[in-house]
C-alpha positions, 0 to 999 in steps of 0.5 A: 511385518511382513519378510521380503529376502533378507528384509522386511516390510512393517506397517506402523498402525500409529503412524499408518507409514509402511516402512521398508526395513534392510536385514539389520534393522529387522533383525533389531526390530524382530529382537526388540519384539521378543524382549527389551533390548540394550544398545550393548546388546544390539552392537553385539548382535551386529557385530555378528551379522556385520561385514568383517570391516564394518564390525569395529564401527558396530556400536555405530551401526547401532546406536544410528540405527535405534535412534532411526527405528525410535524416530519412525516410532517402531521402537520405544525408548525406554528407561536403562536398567542393568541387567537389561538385555534381548 
């Protein structure tokens, strides 16, 4: 991953695709690279960085963002563990 201001460019060696990620997606990918993340933990982080008008939808944003990262094969969905977090 290469940072470009608030965005990032990510190369996926499995698919040979390059993706431009916005700041929220780059933040979540960095979090996941450090430790497994739950949807709730991503929602909490997004609530901190989202615009005030968007904060009430943080959980929806987290769910959609994680789905997109998994569908791009940038993240792998793991089994849910009760104490898993970032």
